[in-house]
N, C-alpha and C positions, 0 to 999 in steps of 0.2 A: 362473395368476397369477404364480407364482414365475418361470416361463420368460419371461413378458412383462417382468417387472422386470429380470431379468438381461440380456435383450436390449436394453432401453432404456438401461441403464447402459453396456453395451458400445458402443451407437451414440453416446451422449453422449461417451464417452472417445475414440472414433475421430474424431468431428467436432472435438473440442477439439484433439487432436494435429495434425490436418490444418490447422486454423486457425492453430495455433502455428507450424508449419513454413512455412505459406504466408506468414505475416506476416514471416518472416525474409527473404523475397525482396522485400518491399515497401521530446507529451511531457507534459506534466503528469506529475510524478513523485509517485506515491502509495506509501505503505508499509503500515504495519499499521493498517487502519481501526479507529477513527476518528482515529488519531494519525499523526504524521509518523514517529516512531521505530517500528521494527519489532521483532519477536521471532524467536527461532530455531525456533519450533515449527511444523512443517509440518502441512498437512491430513492426517488419517488415510488410510491406504491404502484405496483404493476409494471414498473419500468426496469430496464436492464442496462448495464454497462459491460462491454467486453473489450479487453485490451490484448493486443499482441505486442510484446515489449522485450527489451533487452537491457540488462544492467552490466556495466563493466567497472571493476575496481582493481586498482593497481597499488600494491604496497611494496615495502622493501623485501618481503618474502616471496612475492610473485603476483600473479593475477588470478582473478576469479570473477564469476558473474553468471548470467543466464543468457541463453541464445537458442530459442526465445523462452519467455514464460507467458502463459495465458492466464489472465485474471478475469474473473466473472463476478459481478455484483448484481444482486437482485433485491428490489424493494418488495419483500415478501408480505408485509403488512404495514400499515401506516407507522412511520417513525422507526422502522426496523429494517435493516439490510443484512442479507447473508453474503458472505465473502469467501471466495475460493481462488487459490493460485496453484497452478500446475506448472512447475519449472523444468526445463532442460538446463542443467548446470554445467559449467566448465571450471576447471582449476588447473593452474600450472605453477608449480614452485619454481623459483629462480634457478635456471639451468636444468630443469626437469622436463619430462614429457607433458604434453597437453592431454588432460583427462576430461572425458565428456560423458554425461549420462543423466538419468532422471534425478532430480534434486528433492529437497524436502517440501512437502505439501504445506501450504498455509491455509488455515481455516479461521473464520472470524464472524462475529455478530456485532453490528453497530446499532446502538439504541440511543436515540435522541430523547431526552426527558425534560429539557427546557427549550421552548421555542424562542427565537430571537425577537426582542421587542425594541422599542425606540431607544431605550437606554440599557436594555438587558441583553447580554450575549446569549447566543445559542450554546447549549451544553449537552454533551453526550459521552458515552463510553463505547469502547471498541476493543473488547478482549480478543486476543489472537492466540492460536495454537500453531506451533511449528512442529509438524509431524515428521519423525525421522525416517522418511522413505528413501532418502539418498544414501549412497555408499560413503560412510564416514572415512573408511580406510583409504578411499581415493580422493578425499577432499571435496566430495560432492554433497555432504550433509553433515549435520552436527552429531548424529548418533544418539541423541537424547530428545525427549519431548520437552520443548521449551514453551513458556507461557508469558504473554505480555498483558499487563493490566493497566491501561491508561485511561485518563480522562482528558477530553478536548473541549476547547471553547472557541467561539467564532463571533466576530462582529463585522458588519459591513456598513459603509456609508458612501453613497453616490457610486463612484467607479472604483473605490478602494475596498479591499477585504483583508482582514487580519485574523489569523487563527493560530492555535498552538496549545501547549499543555505538556503533559508528561506522564510517565508511568513506571512501573516496576517490572523488570524482567526476571522471571524464575528460570535460572540457567544451570541445570544439573550437569554433572560430569566431573571427572577427576581434574582438579586444578582450576575449575570454573568458580566464578562468584555470581551470585545474584547481583543485579545492578540497576541503577536508575537511568532513565532517558528523559531529557528535557529539550523542547524545541519550540521555536516561534517563527512565523512567516508573515510577510506583508506582500501583497500583490495588487496590481492595478490593471483594469480593463482599458487598454489604449484605444480600442475601437471595438466594433462588433465581432471582429475576427481574431484579434491578438490580445492576450493577457500575459504580462511579465511579472515576475516576483523573485524574492530571495528569502532564504531561511538561514538561521543560525541554530546550532544544536550542540548538546553536551551529553556525554554519558560517563558514568563512573567506570572503573576498571571491571571488565567482564571475566578476567582470568588472571591467574598467577603469572607475573612477568609482563603483563600488559598494563599500560598506563591509562588514566582517564583521557578522554578525547573531547576536543572542541573543533567544530568545523562549520563550513557554510556551503550552500548551493545556490546557484542562480538558474532560472529556467522559466518555462512558460507553456502556453497552449495556443495553437493556431486552429481556429474553427473554419473548416471548409464550408460546412453548412450545419444544420441542427443535429445531424446524426454522425458526422465524421470529423475527427479531431486528431491533430498531431501534438504530442507532448514531448518535452525535452528538458533536460537539466544537466548541469555539470558543476563540480566543486571539489574542494579538498579540505583536509584538516589543517588547522593552524596551531594545534598543540597536541601533544601526545605523539603516537606513532604516525608518521606521515603517510597519507594515502590520497589517491585521486579517484573520483567516482563520476560516472556519467550514466544517463538514462535516456533512452529513445523509445517511443511507443506510439502506436496508432490505436485510437479508441472509437468504437461504435457505440452509440446510445440509441435506444429505441424503446417504444412502449405506446400505450394508447395516445391518440392525438389530444384528447381532452386532458387538461391538467388535473392533478389530484392534490393540489396544494391545500384546498379547503378540507379535504378528507384527512390529510396529514395533520392538520391542526386540531 
């Protein structure tokens, strides 16, 4: 049984790496589910996170989102996580038809270079690529390769955790601007099953005719057991173009039973 488990994890890792590299030859930007703001903590070495999720966003111009998207994260080596999102996207302009199809692939590598200490926050980077695999003419993708270059910090004490940071979006395309994103989050473990939190975020204008935006999201995570989790959030902007966004997802986590915390340090 042990040999079968080790073989299965080896096969999963090989398939993930192959898919990651294959995608490079080929957007919906997601960060730290269920929130927009991310954290610097990678998946543990030899461990996996798999999400089946959906995002819904409504603006004055219509609705868009994913239904569903699959997110896979793998702790490939200590302090390093590979990240992949494969989305089925939808888009509907106000008064127009509902369009549905494959969206833009998201690729990323998270690297933690400062461990959390008693007074020292954890620090990491998580560059992302949004690969234009969706049909931009149907509103299912951006039509251009986009890059996000952020730095994230995190500090925990007792049942509280806070994290945030920001980064620079390289956003090519006619009428587009490169822009900044900043966000911060505070959450609390209410018990062993339920965590609740909220974030505030800000970004400068991403395109001609679009204003800078500030917004908030509330959400959390419910742990059925060590390997099965429900994630959810909802929120809206309170400056700039008005929009409402929600997230719902189911997460599987798995890996060797023994912890790799010491190896990660």
